[in-house]
C-alpha positions as CSV (number, residue, x, y, z in Angstrom):
1,P,60.8,13.6,-9.4
2,Y,61.3,16.7,-7.3
3,V,59.6,19.9,-6.1
4,D,61.2,23.2,-7.1
5,L,60.8,25.1,-3.8
6,V,61.8,28.4,-5.4
7,K,58.7,28.0,-7.6
8,V,56.6,27.3,-4.5
9,R,57.9,30.5,-2.9
10,Q,57.2,32.5,-6.0
11,K,53.7,31.1,-6.4
12,G,53.0,31.4,-2.7
13,D,50.9,28.2,-2.7
14,Y,52.4,24.7,-3.4
15,L,49.1,23.0,-4.1
16,S,48.4,25.4,-7.0
17,L,51.5,23.9,-8.8
18,I,50.2,20.3,-8.9
19,S,47.3,18.6,-10.7
20,S,43.7,19.4,-9.7
21,N,43.1,15.8,-8.8
22,T,46.0,15.5,-6.4
23,R,45.2,18.9,-5.0
24,S,41.6,17.9,-4.3
25,Q,42.7,14.6,-2.6
26,I,45.0,16.5,-0.3
27,R,42.4,19.2,0.6
28,R,39.7,16.6,1.2
29,A,41.9,14.5,3.3
30,G,43.0,17.5,5.3
31,R,39.4,18.5,6.1
32,L,38.6,14.9,7.1
33,Y,41.6,14.7,9.4
34,T,40.6,17.9,11.1
35,K,37.0,16.8,11.5
36,T,38.0,13.4,12.8
37,Y,41.0,14.2,15.0
38,G,41.5,17.9,15.3
39,S,43.6,20.6,13.7
40,I,46.7,19.7,11.7
41,D,50.1,20.6,13.0
42,L,53.6,19.9,11.6
43,E,56.2,19.1,14.3
44,I,59.8,19.6,13.4
45,A,62.4,17.9,15.6
46,D,64.4,20.8,17.2
47,S,66.5,18.7,19.5
48,L,68.4,15.5,19.4
49,E,66.0,14.0,22.0
50,A,62.9,15.0,19.9
51,A,64.6,13.6,16.8
52,F,65.1,10.2,18.4
53,T,61.5,10.1,19.7
54,I,60.1,10.9,16.2
55,F,62.5,8.4,14.6
56,D,61.4,5.6,17.0
57,E,57.7,6.2,16.1
58,L,58.6,6.2,12.4
59,V,60.2,2.8,12.8
60,S,57.1,1.5,14.5
61,L,54.7,2.8,11.8
62,H,57.0,1.7,9.0
63,S,57.3,-1.8,10.5
64,A,53.5,-2.0,11.0
65,T,52.9,-1.2,7.3
66,W,55.3,-3.8,6.1
67,Q,53.8,-6.4,8.4
68,K,50.4,-5.8,6.9
69,R,52.0,-6.4,3.5
70,Q,53.5,-9.6,4.9
71,T,57.0,-8.5,4.3
72,I,59.9,-7.6,6.7
73,S,60.8,-4.0,7.2
74,P,64.4,-3.0,6.6
75,F,64.4,-1.6,10.1
76,A,63.8,-5.1,11.5
77,A,67.5,-5.6,11.4
78,G,69.0,-4.2,14.6
79,Y,72.1,-2.9,12.9
80,V,70.0,-0.8,10.5
81,Q,68.4,1.1,13.4
82,K,71.8,1.5,15.1
83,F,73.3,2.9,12.0
84,H,70.5,5.5,11.6
85,K,70.6,6.5,15.3
86,R,74.3,7.0,15.0
87,L,73.8,9.1,11.9
88,I,71.2,11.2,13.6
89,E,73.4,11.6,16.6
90,K,76.4,12.8,14.5
91,R,74.7,15.0,11.9
92,F,71.5,16.4,13.4
93,E,73.2,19.4,15.0
94,H,74.7,20.2,11.6
95,G,71.2,20.6,10.1
96,E,71.7,17.6,7.8
97,I,68.9,15.5,9.4
98,Q,65.3,16.5,9.2
99,L,62.6,14.6,11.1
100,L,59.0,15.8,10.7
101,R,55.8,14.5,12.3
102,L,52.4,15.5,11.1
103,R,49.6,15.3,13.6
104,A,45.9,15.9,13.6
105,G,45.1,16.7,17.2
106,A,46.9,14.0,19.2
107,H,46.8,11.6,16.2
108,T,49.9,10.9,14.2
109,V,49.2,11.2,10.5
110,G,52.7,10.5,9.2
111,I,56.4,11.0,9.8
112,L,59.2,11.8,7.3
113,Y,62.9,11.3,7.7
114,N,64.8,13.5,5.3
115,L,68.5,14.3,4.6
116,V,69.5,17.9,3.9
117,L,72.5,19.3,2.1
118,K,73.1,22.7,0.6
119,G,69.4,23.6,0.4
120,R,68.4,20.3,-1.1
121,V,66.1,18.1,1.0
122,Y,66.3,14.4,0.1
123,F,63.2,12.3,1.2
124,Y,64.7,9.1,2.6
125,Q,62.1,7.2,4.6
126,S,58.6,7.5,6.1
127,G,56.2,6.0,8.5
128,M,52.6,6.5,7.6
129,N,49.5,5.8,9.7
130,Y,47.3,4.1,7.2
131,E,43.6,3.7,8.1
132,A,40.6,1.9,6.7
133,E,39.1,5.2,5.5
134,K,40.7,5.5,2.0
135,R,39.9,9.2,1.7
136,L,42.5,9.8,4.4
137,K,45.8,10.2,2.5
138,P,48.6,10.3,5.1
139,G,51.4,10.2,2.6
140,L,50.1,13.0,0.3
141,V,49.1,15.2,3.2
142,T,52.4,14.8,5.2
143,H,54.5,15.4,2.1
144,A,52.5,18.5,1.2
145,E,53.0,20.0,4.6
146,A,56.7,19.1,4.6
147,I,57.1,20.7,1.1
148,S,55.4,23.9,2.3
149,H,57.6,24.0,5.4
150,N,60.8,23.6,3.4
151,A,59.8,26.2,0.9
152,A,59.2,28.7,3.8
153,S,62.5,27.7,5.3
154,G,64.4,28.8,2.2
155,N,65.4,25.4,0.9
156,I,65.6,25.0,-2.9
157,I,64.7,21.4,-3.8
158,Y,62.5,18.7,-2.3
159,D,63.9,15.6,-3.9
160,F,61.9,12.4,-3.9
161,L,65.0,10.5,-5.1
162,G,64.8,7.5,-7.5
163,G,61.7,5.3,-8.1
164,A,58.7,5.7,-10.3
165,S,56.1,5.6,-7.5
166,R,52.8,7.3,-8.6
167,Y,52.6,9.5,-5.5
168,K,56.1,11.0,-6.3
169,K,55.1,12.1,-9.7
170,S,51.8,13.4,-8.4
171,L,53.5,15.6,-5.9
172,A,56.5,16.7,-8.0
173,T,56.7,19.9,-10.0
174,D,59.7,18.8,-12.1
175,E,61.9,15.8,-12.7
176,E,65.5,15.0,-13.5
177,Q,66.9,12.1,-15.5
178,L,69.0,9.5,-13.7
179,I,71.5,7.8,-15.9
180,W,73.3,4.6,-15.0
181,V,76.6,3.9,-16.8
182,R,78.8,0.8,-16.6
183,I,82.3,0.7,-18.0
184,Q,84.0,-2.6,-18.6
185,K,87.4,-3.6,-19.8
186,R,87.6,-5.7,-23.0
187,R,87.8,-9.1,-21.4
188,L,86.5,-12.4,-22.6
189,K,84.4,-13.0,-19.4
190,F,82.6,-9.7,-19.9
191,A,81.9,-10.4,-23.5
192,F,80.5,-13.9,-22.5
193,E,78.4,-12.3,-19.8
194,N,77.0,-9.7,-22.2
195,R,76.2,-12.3,-24.7
196,L,74.2,-14.4,-22.2
197,K,72.3,-11.3,-21.1
198,A,71.4,-10.5,-24.7
199,L,70.3,-14.1,-25.2
200,K,68.1,-14.0,-22.1
201,N,66.5,-10.7,-23.2
202,A,65.8,-12.2,-26.6
203,L,64.1,-15.3,-25.1
204,F,62.1,-13.6,-22.4
205,T,61.2,-10.3,-23.9
206,D,58.0,-10.1,-26.0
């Protein structure tokens, strides 16, 4: 699933390109954030220092969400954070790293970590500030603001990457098909492996 940012620019309003239900959720959540915390503002990291600050908060929010789910965040491994900080350090100045933080007043709504190449924005990771109030939709609102920003910036695609998450399809305007292909030599061990897989599928597939 992806958003065609050219369509967004032509239409002049991203929300008009998605379903009325998703559009209503985003608008209602936006009003509630403004009423509860203050006006909504999208902060785009414009320096390496700002990028690291936003990234650190993303890791904190992401880890808190995974902890609530009683699972371990990928960022819990120290080497993962080191890798991404090194990546940000090396590629931020080339415009290939995008770190965005959406705030309502002084309250962080959500943070996005995107990769950018040749006008295509790849959503990689997020840190959302989930709350008890279910009408607040940090993910939907943050992505909607990021999409509008990237359309205005002249980018061409906002790519949600693989995965069939419902929110991705709700926010997307289009989708591409991802095809996985595996090529094997004609060897006995591969034939045996394929036969076992076929047997497993036959036994456990209704």
